[in-house]
C-alpha positions as CSV (number, residue, x, y, z in Angstrom):
1,X,31.1,31.9,79.4
2,X,29.7,29.7,82.2
3,X,26.4,31.7,82.3
4,X,25.9,31.1,78.5
5,X,26.6,27.3,78.9
6,X,24.4,27.3,81.9
7,X,21.5,29.2,80.0
8,X,21.8,26.9,77.0
9,X,21.7,23.8,79.2
10,X,18.6,24.9,81.0
11,X,17.0,26.0,77.6
12,X,17.8,22.5,76.3
13,X,16.3,20.8,79.3
14,X,13.2,22.9,79.1
15,X,12.8,22.1,75.3
16,X,13.5,18.4,76.0
17,X,11.0,18.1,78.9
18,X,8.2,20.1,77.0
19,X,8.6,17.8,74.0
20,X,8.3,14.7,76.2
21,X,5.2,16.1,77.9
22,X,3.7,17.1,74.5
23,X,4.2,13.7,73.0
24,X,2.3,12.1,75.7
25,X,-0.5,14.4,75.4
26,X,-0.8,13.8,71.7
27,X,-0.6,10.0,71.9
28,X,-4.0,8.5,70.8
29,X,-5.0,4.9,71.7
30,X,-7.3,3.5,69.1
31,X,-9.0,0.2,68.9
32,X,-9.7,-1.5,65.6
33,X,-13.1,-0.7,64.1
34,X,-15.1,-4.0,63.7
35,X,-17.7,-3.3,60.8
36,X,-20.8,-5.5,61.1
37,X,-21.1,-8.9,62.6
38,X,-18.0,-10.8,63.7
39,X,-17.0,-13.5,61.2
40,X,-17.4,-17.0,62.1
41,X,-14.5,-18.2,59.9
42,X,-16.8,-20.4,57.8
43,X,-16.7,-19.6,54.0
44,X,-19.5,-21.6,52.1
45,X,-19.0,-21.9,48.3
46,X,-22.5,-21.5,46.9
47,X,-21.3,-21.6,43.3
48,X,-23.1,-25.0,42.6
49,X,-26.2,-24.1,44.6
50,X,-28.1,-22.5,41.9
51,X,-32.0,-23.0,42.6
52,X,-31.2,-24.5,46.1
53,X,-31.4,-23.5,49.7
54,X,-28.3,-22.4,51.6
55,X,-28.3,-22.4,55.6
56,X,-26.0,-20.1,57.2
57,X,-25.5,-18.1,60.5
58,X,-24.7,-14.4,60.9
59,X,-20.7,-14.0,60.4
60,X,-20.5,-16.8,57.6
61,X,-19.1,-15.7,54.3
62,X,-20.7,-16.8,51.0
63,X,-18.3,-17.4,48.1
64,X,-19.7,-17.2,44.5
65,X,-17.9,-17.8,41.3
66,X,-19.8,-16.9,38.2
67,X,-18.5,-17.3,34.7
68,X,-19.3,-15.2,31.5
69,X,-17.9,-14.6,27.9
70,X,-15.1,-12.0,27.7
71,X,-15.5,-9.0,25.4
72,X,-19.2,-9.9,24.8
73,X,-20.7,-6.8,26.4
74,X,-22.4,-9.1,28.9
75,X,-21.9,-8.8,32.7
76,X,-23.1,-10.4,36.1
77,X,-25.3,-8.0,38.1
78,X,-26.8,-8.3,41.6
79,X,-30.6,-8.4,41.4
80,X,-31.5,-9.3,44.8
81,X,-31.1,-8.3,47.7
82,X,-30.8,-4.7,46.6
83,X,-31.7,-3.3,50.0
84,X,-31.7,-4.4,53.6
85,X,-29.1,-5.4,56.0
86,X,-28.6,-9.0,55.2
87,X,-25.2,-8.8,53.5
88,X,-22.1,-7.1,53.5
89,X,-19.7,-7.0,50.5
90,X,-16.2,-8.2,51.6
91,X,-14.6,-8.5,48.2
92,X,-15.5,-8.7,44.5
93,X,-13.0,-9.6,41.7
94,X,-13.3,-10.0,38.1
95,X,-10.7,-11.7,36.2
96,X,-10.3,-11.9,32.4
97,X,-13.1,-9.6,31.4
98,X,-11.1,-7.3,29.0
99,X,-8.3,-10.1,28.1
100,X,-10.1,-13.0,26.6
101,X,-6.9,-14.8,26.4
102,X,-6.5,-15.1,30.2
103,X,-9.2,-17.6,30.6
104,X,-9.8,-19.0,27.1
105,X,-12.5,-16.3,26.1
106,X,-14.2,-16.3,29.4
107,X,-14.1,-14.2,32.6
108,X,-14.8,-15.1,36.2
109,X,-16.8,-12.8,38.4
110,X,-15.9,-13.8,42.2
111,X,-18.0,-12.5,45.1
112,X,-17.4,-12.7,48.8
113,X,-20.5,-11.8,50.8
114,X,-20.7,-11.9,54.6
115,X,-24.0,-12.7,56.3
116,X,-24.9,-9.9,58.6
117,X,-28.3,-10.9,60.3
118,X,-30.8,-13.7,60.6
119,X,-33.5,-14.0,58.3
120,X,-34.5,-15.3,54.9
121,X,-33.7,-13.7,51.5
122,X,-33.2,-14.6,47.9
123,X,-29.5,-14.1,46.4
124,X,-29.8,-13.5,42.9
125,X,-27.4,-12.5,40.0
126,X,-28.5,-11.8,36.4
127,X,-26.1,-12.3,33.5
128,X,-26.7,-10.4,30.1
129,X,-26.3,-7.1,28.4
130,X,-27.3,-4.0,30.4
131,X,-30.9,-3.0,30.1
132,X,-31.8,-6.2,28.4
133,X,-33.5,-9.3,29.5
134,X,-31.3,-11.7,31.5
135,X,-29.8,-14.7,29.4
136,X,-28.9,-16.6,32.6
137,X,-29.9,-16.2,36.3
138,X,-28.2,-17.6,39.6
139,X,-30.5,-17.8,42.4
140,X,-30.3,-19.3,45.8
141,X,-32.6,-18.9,48.9
142,X,-30.5,-18.0,51.9
143,X,-31.6,-18.9,55.4
144,X,-29.7,-17.3,58.2
145,X,-30.3,-18.7,61.5
């Protein structure tokens, strides 16, 4: 009986110690992945800056709120920049597009765009029906220094 108890105790210790060593070996230390330029903490509302120049620095976030008619088959689309590494889309929210009662027959299209690099570019959005000429245009010249 003592041999069985001793054998079980040794077996238990072996499994316990091997589990401890295995846990240490499997532990992985990871650092948070930072995508793009580090944010400055500054959010610039460019909603009222149509046909104007906006000065920024890399890491700033541009906020743009565009309004349209709900249930009209019209939408806001990005027309510039369509390539390059100037911007990173942080967030995009559309409110009231399918429910015209939410905002009295309108919808809002909100964009948060982080400036990634220095340079100059046009930020342009067009409003209208897909594959037709734009009915409205929002355009701002962005200078990032």
